[in-house]
C-alpha positions, 0 to 999 in steps of 0.5 A: 259871461261866455267865459262862465258858460264855457267854465261850466261845460268843462266842469261837467266834461270833467266830472263826466270823465272821472266818474267814467274812469271811477266805474271802469276801475272801483265800480265793483270793489267792495273797498267802499271808504276809498270809493266815497273819498274818491268820489268826493275828490273827484266832485271837488277836482271837477271845478278846480280843475278847469281853472289850471291854465298853464301859459306856454311862450314860444319864440319863432324866427322868421326871414323877410318883412312880415306882410299882412292882408286883411278883410274886416267883416261888419258886425250887426249894427248894436252888437260887441264881439263879447256877448251875444243874445244866446249866451244871456238866454243860457245864463238865465236858464242855468240861473234858474235851474241852480235856484230851483234845486237851491230851493228844493235842498233848503226846503228839505233841510229845513224839514228835517229841522223842524222834524228834530225841533218837534221831536223827543230827544232821548239820552244817548250813551254817545255824547255825539249821537242823539236820538230823536223820536217823531210821531210821524210815521217814517223809515229810521234815518240820520242826519248831522249826529242826530238818529230820527225814529218814528214812537212806534218803531222805536218800541220794536226797532232792532238794535242792529238798524240803529248800529246802522244809522250810528254808523252813518254818523260815526263817518260823517256821512251827512257832510258827504251828502251835503257836499253832493247836494252842492254838486247838483245844485251847481251841475243840475243840467249835467247828468254825471252830477246826479249820477254821482250823487246816487252812486255816493248814497249807494257806497255809504249804505254799503259802507254803513251795513259792512260795519254793522256786519263786523260786529254782528254774529249773523249776517242773515239777522241783519239782512231780515232786519233791513226787508223787515224795515223796507216792507213797513215803510218802503222809503223815506218822504220826498222831502227828507230823502234829498239830505239825509241818509236814510232806508231806501226802497225794496230793491235798493235794499235787495242790491245791499244784500247782494253787496253783503254776499259779495267777496271782499276785494283785495286792498291791492286793489286801492292802487287803481285809485291811481288813475286820478294822477294821469287824468289830472295830468291830462286835463291840466294839459288840455286846458294849457294854451301856447303863445306864439311870437314872431321876431325876423331875424334882422331885429335879432343880430340888432338885439343887445347880447346882454341885458343892462344891469343898470335898468330903472327896475320897472317893466315896460307894460302894454295895454292893447298896444299902448305903452305905459308905466306899471303905476299908469296902468294900475291908474287906469284899469282895475283887476276887474278889466284884466282878461290875461296878462303875458309876461316876457323878460331877458332877451325875448323882451328885447327882441319884441319890444326894444330897449324899453324893455330890457327890465321886462314887459307885461302885456295886459289883455282887457275884457271885451266889456271894457271900452277901450278893448271893443273892436269893430268885428271879427279879422281874418286874413294870412300874414305873409313873409317878405317871399309871399310865402304864408307863415303858420300860425301867425298871430295878429293883434288889431285893434280899433280907433279910439274916439 
């Protein structure tokens, strides 16, 4: 439970960083196709990057014998180290929010399907594009290969408006809308997710506008057509606007007209998209963890200088300080019980675990909710060498007695 909430937090932070870098680099460029693709990549990476964990093993040689002095703090009765009441409350709130957002998305999709079912489908010059005439007085919009027009609009609809909707369909914008809907469903609590969804919607409108202007002899004619449509309808109904590409409010149309008049960006500005490379590298680096093993120098001197080539081939398996074979570990614990696995080999395994680990060692840490992994409470203390000096960054494993 705690791990899942931490993962959601990392996803939210990654998305916020990605989106901030996007606005600083490409936020004002007219490379709309690149911006659309980059936004979708950021949406996917924000969920993948927190799962990329690199474990680095480090061995430190120390002198003398380690002497531990520990004090065990008592835990409140009836509680365990792996679960707290507030995590259950937060998880419940998250599930309710995600469920409400998913319900809203599903209701919007069902509204579009119902609208199409009761519409009159007209033949089109393209096999992949259909025009659905509806009795409702709605703004022109498109979704999954279908353009929706009201019967009243169809009589005097400007051909440029249809070209705009066809540009949405030819570029697969409906799938990007669906991707953003999935993002806000899983990250409904994150303002960056809603900001990315709004930015994606605007970028796709700019891209469709650019496609129409490329084939339109007069840009002003298209701009007047946009203003006329916004004055007639003013926007899509709430139940349709969540999952379709459609005409927005007058304020949004004015921003689109401003973008049409902006000077086109140089293709070299696309190199700014390479900002994603250092961001991924930084994310992987920050998510890495280091496991430090302390070995006494006298143990190193007694360790064999080379590995035996005639071993059994089976590594030593240690589950919560108990040594066993690989087959015994598989019988006692499933993959769902395991929190992490650390693998040691060559000289390091011999120094840490002795001759039994000549073919390597696997240290398995169980999850907190597994009975063998529960402990009495948190531990604190210091680890000192033989002279009484503290050993920095010492790692100590303490387990409770089994009953």
